[in-house]
C-alpha positions as CSV (number, residue, x, y, z in Angstrom):
1,M,-35.1,12.0,7.4
2,G,-32.9,8.9,8.2
3,L,-35.4,8.1,11.2
4,L,-38.2,7.8,7.8
5,S,-36.2,6.1,5.7
6,G,-34.7,3.7,8.5
7,L,-38.6,2.1,8.7
8,L,-38.7,2.6,4.8
9,D,-35.9,-0.2,4.7
10,A,-37.7,-2.1,7.4
11,V,-40.3,-2.6,6.0
12,F,-39.7,-2.2,1.9
13,P,-35.8,-3.8,1.9
14,P,-34.0,-2.3,-0.3
15,L,-33.4,-5.1,-3.5
16,C,-30.0,-5.5,-5.5
17,P,-30.0,-3.0,-8.2
18,V,-28.7,-5.2,-10.8
19,C,-31.3,-8.4,-10.3
20,R,-34.3,-6.6,-8.9
21,E,-34.9,-9.8,-6.5
22,G,-32.0,-10.7,-3.5
23,L,-31.6,-8.1,-0.8
24,I,-29.0,-5.5,-0.4
25,D,-25.4,-7.1,0.6
26,E,-23.1,-4.2,0.9
27,G,-24.0,-2.9,-2.9
28,L,-25.5,-6.6,-4.2
29,C,-27.8,-8.6,-3.1
30,T,-25.8,-12.3,-2.3
31,D,-25.8,-14.6,-5.6
32,C,-25.0,-10.9,-7.6
33,A,-21.3,-10.5,-5.1
34,K,-20.6,-13.6,-5.9
35,T,-20.2,-13.0,-10.2
36,V,-18.5,-9.9,-9.6
37,R,-14.5,-11.0,-10.2
38,W,-11.9,-8.7,-8.3
39,I,-9.0,-7.9,-9.4
40,R,-5.6,-8.6,-7.4
41,K,-1.7,-9.6,-7.7
42,P,-0.4,-11.0,-9.4
43,F,-1.1,-8.3,-12.6
44,C,1.5,-6.3,-14.8
45,S,3.3,-3.7,-12.9
46,V,1.9,-1.1,-15.5
47,C,-0.6,-1.6,-17.0
48,G,-2.6,-4.0,-14.6
49,I,-3.2,-6.9,-16.6
50,P,-3.6,-9.9,-14.6
51,F,-1.8,-12.3,-15.1
52,S,-3.5,-16.3,-14.3
53,T,-0.5,-17.8,-13.2
54,G,2.6,-16.7,-9.9
55,T,2.4,-15.0,-7.6
56,D,4.9,-12.2,-8.9
57,T,4.6,-8.4,-10.2
58,H,6.0,-7.5,-13.0
59,R,6.4,-5.7,-16.8
60,C,4.0,-7.8,-18.8
61,A,5.2,-9.1,-22.5
62,G,3.8,-5.5,-23.6
63,C,4.8,-3.3,-22.1
64,I,8.8,-4.7,-22.2
65,K,8.1,-4.3,-25.7
66,K,6.4,-0.8,-25.6
67,R,6.4,1.6,-23.1
68,Q,3.1,3.4,-21.9
69,P,1.8,7.2,-21.8
70,F,1.5,6.5,-18.3
71,E,3.0,5.3,-15.7
72,M,0.7,2.8,-14.2
73,A,-3.2,1.7,-15.3
74,R,-5.0,-0.5,-12.6
75,S,-8.7,-1.6,-12.9
76,A,-10.9,-2.5,-10.0
77,I,-12.8,-5.5,-11.5
78,Y,-13.1,-8.3,-14.8
79,Y,-16.0,-7.2,-17.1
80,Q,-18.8,-9.1,-16.9
81,G,-20.9,-10.9,-14.3
82,A,-22.9,-8.1,-11.7
83,G,-20.1,-5.5,-12.1
84,L,-20.8,-5.8,-16.2
85,R,-24.2,-5.2,-15.6
86,A,-24.1,-2.5,-13.0
87,I,-21.7,-0.9,-15.1
88,R,-24.1,-1.3,-17.9
89,R,-27.3,0.3,-16.0
90,F,-25.3,2.9,-14.3
91,K,-23.7,4.3,-18.3
92,Y,-26.4,3.9,-20.6
93,R,-29.7,4.0,-17.9
94,Y,-28.2,6.6,-15.4
95,D,-29.4,4.1,-12.7
96,M,-27.7,6.1,-9.2
97,T,-29.3,2.5,-7.9
98,V,-26.1,0.6,-8.7
99,V,-23.5,4.1,-7.1
100,E,-23.2,2.1,-3.8
101,S,-21.5,-0.8,-6.2
102,L,-19.3,1.9,-8.0
103,R,-18.1,3.5,-4.8
104,R,-16.8,0.0,-3.6
105,F,-15.5,-1.0,-6.8
106,V,-13.8,2.3,-7.0
107,I,-12.1,2.8,-3.7
108,H,-11.1,-1.1,-4.9
109,G,-9.4,-0.4,-7.5
110,F,-7.6,3.0,-6.3
111,G,-5.9,1.0,-3.4
112,L,-4.3,-0.8,-6.3
113,F,-1.7,1.6,-6.5
114,G,-0.6,1.8,-2.9
115,T,-0.8,5.2,-3.2
116,D,-2.7,8.1,-3.0
117,C,-0.1,11.2,-3.8
118,F,-2.0,12.5,-6.6
119,D,-2.1,16.2,-7.5
120,L,-5.7,16.2,-9.1
121,I,-8.0,13.8,-10.6
122,V,-9.3,14.2,-14.5
123,P,-12.3,12.2,-16.2
124,V,-11.8,11.3,-19.6
125,P,-14.3,13.3,-21.3
126,L,-17.0,13.0,-23.8
127,H,-17.5,15.3,-27.0
128,P,-20.2,17.8,-26.2
129,R,-22.3,16.1,-29.0
130,R,-22.6,12.8,-27.3
131,L,-22.5,14.5,-24.1
132,R,-25.7,16.2,-25.1
133,E,-27.3,12.5,-26.7
134,R,-26.4,11.0,-23.2
135,G,-27.1,13.8,-20.5
136,F,-24.1,13.0,-18.2
137,N,-20.4,11.4,-18.7
138,Q,-20.0,9.1,-16.8
139,A,-16.4,9.2,-16.5
140,L,-16.9,12.4,-14.7
141,L,-19.3,10.7,-12.2
142,I,-17.4,8.1,-11.2
143,A,-14.4,10.6,-10.6
144,R,-16.8,12.8,-8.0
145,I,-17.0,9.9,-5.9
146,L,-13.4,8.6,-5.5
147,E,-12.9,12.4,-5.1
148,R,-15.0,11.8,-2.5
149,H,-13.2,9.2,-1.3
150,S,-10.1,10.7,-1.4
151,G,-10.5,14.6,-0.7
152,I,-8.2,14.9,-4.6
153,R,-9.3,17.4,-6.7
154,V,-11.6,16.8,-9.9
155,E,-10.7,18.9,-13.1
156,P,-13.5,17.9,-15.3
157,R,-12.2,20.9,-18.4
158,V,-8.5,20.5,-18.3
159,L,-8.9,17.7,-20.4
160,R,-11.1,18.5,-23.8
161,R,-12.8,16.1,-26.7
162,I,-12.3,17.5,-29.9
163,K,-12.9,15.1,-32.3
164,H,-17.0,13.5,-32.4
165,T,-15.2,10.0,-33.2
166,S,-17.8,7.2,-33.3
167,P,-18.7,4.7,-30.4
168,Q,-15.4,1.9,-29.3
169,V,-17.4,-1.0,-28.6
170,A,-17.9,-1.2,-32.3
171,L,-14.5,-1.0,-33.5
172,E,-11.1,-3.5,-33.9
173,E,-8.0,-2.6,-31.9
174,K,-6.2,-0.9,-34.8
175,E,-9.5,0.9,-35.9
176,R,-9.8,1.9,-31.8
177,L,-6.6,3.7,-32.5
178,A,-7.0,4.9,-35.1
179,N,-10.2,6.6,-33.8
180,V,-9.2,8.2,-31.0
181,K,-5.7,9.3,-32.1
182,D,-5.4,13.4,-31.6
183,A,-9.0,13.2,-30.6
184,F,-8.2,15.4,-27.0
185,R,-6.4,18.2,-26.1
186,V,-5.7,20.0,-22.7
187,E,-6.9,22.8,-22.7
188,D,-5.0,24.9,-19.7
189,E,-1.4,23.2,-20.0
190,R,-0.3,25.4,-16.5
191,L,-3.5,23.3,-14.5
192,V,-1.3,19.6,-15.7
193,R,2.5,20.8,-16.0
194,N,4.5,18.7,-13.6
195,R,1.5,17.5,-11.6
196,R,0.9,14.3,-11.0
197,V,-2.9,13.3,-12.4
198,L,-4.9,10.4,-12.0
199,L,-6.7,9.8,-15.0
200,V,-10.4,8.2,-14.9
201,D,-12.4,5.7,-16.7
202,D,-15.2,3.6,-16.9
203,V,-13.9,0.5,-18.8
204,M,-10.6,-0.5,-20.5
205,T,-10.9,-2.9,-23.0
206,T,-8.0,-2.6,-25.7
207,G,-6.9,0.6,-23.9
208,A,-6.6,2.6,-26.8
209,T,-9.0,6.1,-24.8
210,I,-6.2,6.0,-21.5
211,R,-3.5,5.9,-23.8
212,E,-4.9,8.7,-26.1
213,C,-5.5,10.8,-23.9
214,A,-2.8,9.8,-21.1
215,R,-0.3,10.7,-24.2
216,T,-2.3,13.9,-24.2
217,L,-1.4,14.7,-21.1
218,K,2.5,13.6,-20.6
219,M,3.0,16.2,-23.5
220,A,0.8,18.7,-21.9
221,G,3.8,17.8,-19.1
222,A,1.9,15.7,-16.4
223,T,3.3,12.7,-15.0
224,V,0.0,10.5,-15.7
225,Y,-1.6,7.8,-13.9
226,A,-4.7,5.3,-14.8
227,L,-7.7,3.6,-13.0
228,T,-10.6,2.5,-14.1
229,V,-13.7,0.6,-12.4
230,A,-13.7,-1.9,-15.1
231,R,-11.3,-4.0,-17.5
232,V,-12.1,-6.4,-20.7
233,I,-9.7,-9.8,-20.7
């Protein structure tokens, strides 16, 4: 299969999974790769929101004012350009041609923690009804990518979504907070008590879902870190 695959690629070079025109260069074509904005320092040392000026990494005003339920949150890219389109293809179309790009994003975001000392990876869960509609949980697939890279075990059944909530994308910040309040439950606290848990999702917008999941895990005795592929700024 390796030889056949190589011959096919030579005759029919793989096209960019986002624009379907340019030739792939490490997951995206050159033009699409230029539109990906990577998140790098300086950013808030707690929530990871990028700073537009300066070179120092410190807590942002929001994290100084209010303690977060997680120790750190990090995201790999800004939710725009080819990164946005790749995530949407993956999330809403189950387009696996973008997996190599997602893998690069996830590995970059994971490296922003400066450590890989986590005990387990927990994906943000979907409600069973939403899971039946979509057919898969994109956060779980992203977690599996990270599991293969890091060797850290994924525990998909630790956190359960017990409320069928409205899609967050259509809601304002206060509505998002109310929408996900008490929406999650830890099924077995023994799996997370005194463990360093890496919570994984695709996109952070206001952070309402990540914070509610982190709060639930923290109440069960976990020390929580959060990683999303992209962040809305």
